[in-house]
C-alpha positions, 0 to 999 in steps of 0.5 A: 882274582882280587887285584890290588892298586896301590897309589905310587909311592917312587919320587916324582912317579903320578901313573896309576897301574891301572884306569878307570876304563882299565877297572871297567874290563877286570870287573865286567870279567868277574874281577874284584879291583881294590884301588887305594884312593887317591891313587890316580889324582896324579894322572888325573883320576878321582876316586869316584871314577874308580868307583863308577868303573867298579872298584872298591876305593882302599883306605890306605896301601895296606888295605889295597895289597892285605886282599889281593890277589895280584898286585900293580903297579907302575913302577917297582915295588919300594921298600916300604912295600916289599914287607906288603908283598906275599908270597901267593900275591903276583906282581905285574909292574915294571922292575928297574932294580939294576939302581937298588941293589937291596 
């Protein structure tokens, strides 16, 4: 499976969908992981941490979403991310949709 991990864009959200340790586990089982550059910075992880764990670093969110079969996020997709999601993708995220009627 190809897994995409975009940087969280919701205000005051500093977590990341997968830690480097989790990426290592995915990679060890044959999955490809693409992490958006800077996605782990707020949680104290560098792009090099993710590279060492076996991830590719995507230059932007568009690239992280584009080739992925599953998107892993902490928070619900924000409006700017909705258009990047495809019907054939799995979304693994915490969905707190009540405050957003759209």
